[in-house]
C-alpha positions, 0 to 999 in steps of 0.5 A: 642764866647767872642762877643756872651756873651757880646752882651747877657749881654747887652740884658739882661740888656736891652741895644739895641746893634744895635745901636752901629753898624756903618751905613756903615757895613748894607746894604741900605735895612737895613738902611732904615728899617722904623721906624714908621707906616707912613714910611711903603710903601706899605701894606695900607690894614694892617697899613693904618689909621683906618686898623688893624695893625694900630689899634693895634699900636694906642691902644698899644694892640698888638697880635702876628701875622704871615706875609706872601707873596713875599720877599722884600715886607715889612713883615720886615719892618712892624716889625720894624715899630711897634717896632718903634711905640711902642717903644718896643724892637725888636729882629730878629731871624731865626726859621731855623738857630738860635737855643732854647738858642737864643730864651731863651735870647729874654725870658730873656729879656721879663721877665725883660723888660715887653714886646719883639717883636720877629721877627722870619723869615722863621717862617715855619720852627720852629721845634717842640722843638723851639715852645713848648718853645715858646707857654707859652711866647706867652700865657702870652703875654710877647713876641709879636710874629711877624712871617715872612714867603714866604709860605702859613701858613695855609699849612706850620704852626703848628696849634699850632702856628697859633691858637695863632696868627693872619694872614694877607697877605702881598701884592706885592708891585705895581710900585708908592710904589716902585718909593716912596721907591727909591725916599727915599733912593736916597734923605735921607741924614741920612741913605740912599744915600742922601750925593752921589750925585746920577742923576738916570734917569727915565729910570734907575728907571724904570729898577730897578723897572722891574728887582727886579720884586717886591722885593723892598730889592733887588731894594735898595740893587741893588741900593746902589751897583750901586751907590758905583761901579759907578764912578762920572763924571767930575762933581762930579755926579754919573750918575745911568744909565739904563747900570749900574742899569741892570749890578748891578742887572743881573737878573730879580728876579722869585718868587717862589722856587721848593718847596714853595707855590708861586711856587705852584701858578705859576703852578696852574696858569699856568693849568688854563690858558691852561684850560682857552684857554688863550695861551699867559698867558700859555706862561708867566707861562710856562716861570716862570717855565722854570727859575725856572729850574723844568722840571720834574714838567711841564713835569708832569703837561702838560700830567695832563692838556692835558688829563684832560682838553683837554681829549676826545675833541681832542686825537692827542693833548694828545698823541702829548703832551706825545711826546713833554714832552718825547723829552723835557726831552731827550733835557734838557734845554735850548732847552727843552722849544720848544717841551713845547712850541709847546704842550702849544700852541695846548693845548690851542687852542685845544676844551676842555673836562673834560668828562673823569675825570668826568666820572671816578670820578663819577664812584668812588663817586658811588663807595664810597656809596657802596651797589653796588652789585657783579659782574654777574656770566657770567662776572667772571674768568672761566679759572680755573677748577670748575668754571662751578660748580660755575656757572662762566662764563657759561652764558657768550655770546661772542660779537665776535660772533654776528653780527657787534661783539655785543649783548645786555648782562648786565655788571654792578651788578643789584643795579647799572645797570641803572648807567650812569658816562659818558656824552659827550661833544660836543666840538670837532669833536672826542667826538662828534663822540664818544658820537654819538657811546656811546649814540647809545649803551647805547640806545641798551643795555638799552633801554634809549632814 
């Protein structure tokens, strides 16, 4: 409590307390945060010469913004670089864990110093109380808000905040971006690991990049763990091999939690890959979903895909998909991956038809227009006493009483009696047969050619 009070008093008088903390207490990724835009790796579409954030900084005309993209790609780095380039104080809070009182401290500092940059992490978790407090300070420009999130702000962030900010997407880092940042951390003697006499092999560096999967924060902190946990050899050099790097990061990072925007991107790519008959891409996205451990969404999505994208072109594949899903649910992971892979491969290689979903959507669209008439009397329920007095069912012709169990008879209401919603496709032998039967019946029923 006492420590917190001292820190707040220092903030009130514009003192940056963060410089008092020992560098040894901060992770490598924290120490290597850029001090200017020129030190930011990647994101040249935002901070490169002549680009939008570069122009803001050059003109000292900052506006509040939301940066969104995968973890470890530079959202915090950009905020740090903007603060370093403009010499404004930078304060960091988390929308999920910090309180309204913490925001009030920043607002008080802004009143005294004129302008404060507030990096608000997980801004999509900002509740209404904090939002209502923050909005006037964004309006008067005392607080320059830089919101950071891995979620799509157009979906997860309140419109009141969105309307007062510019939204910028932070792209995944390239291999060259990662190499640049790692090399800088290895050689930097002031903030990095340059005093440690490291030898990082090319293969180990490549393994570090692959395992981090675009998350620079993870890569740098894994690199530091490897360096500090490895004893020097007889020549005084710390040799960082592929084995040491793999040990330090343990597991490739998979972007996307079960409720996050990135997760829905994987689901979308999964369905579109199957629809596009790309077996290898579909298996890749299936592996991602398996890695996330989300069996319920895999099961649901596979059944949707089966009936929406394959459908009448291969009905047995739809049935086998349901069986594969049931088997997977009974087995659980890791064995569940086997029937799931079977289903994915069959759906990818099956002929495709969306005629069923198109047909029901067309029928629903016609319904929404109204004026579709009433059900013909002879089709109405006639099981109760008095139905015949209403004329219900009296003229109905029972198809099984006629040759081939069919008789020409109108079933649609009068205003839409010529509507056609189903348009058969010819991609699979099943629908070819169904389509031929449908068109013959349609011609006989309505005299269509």
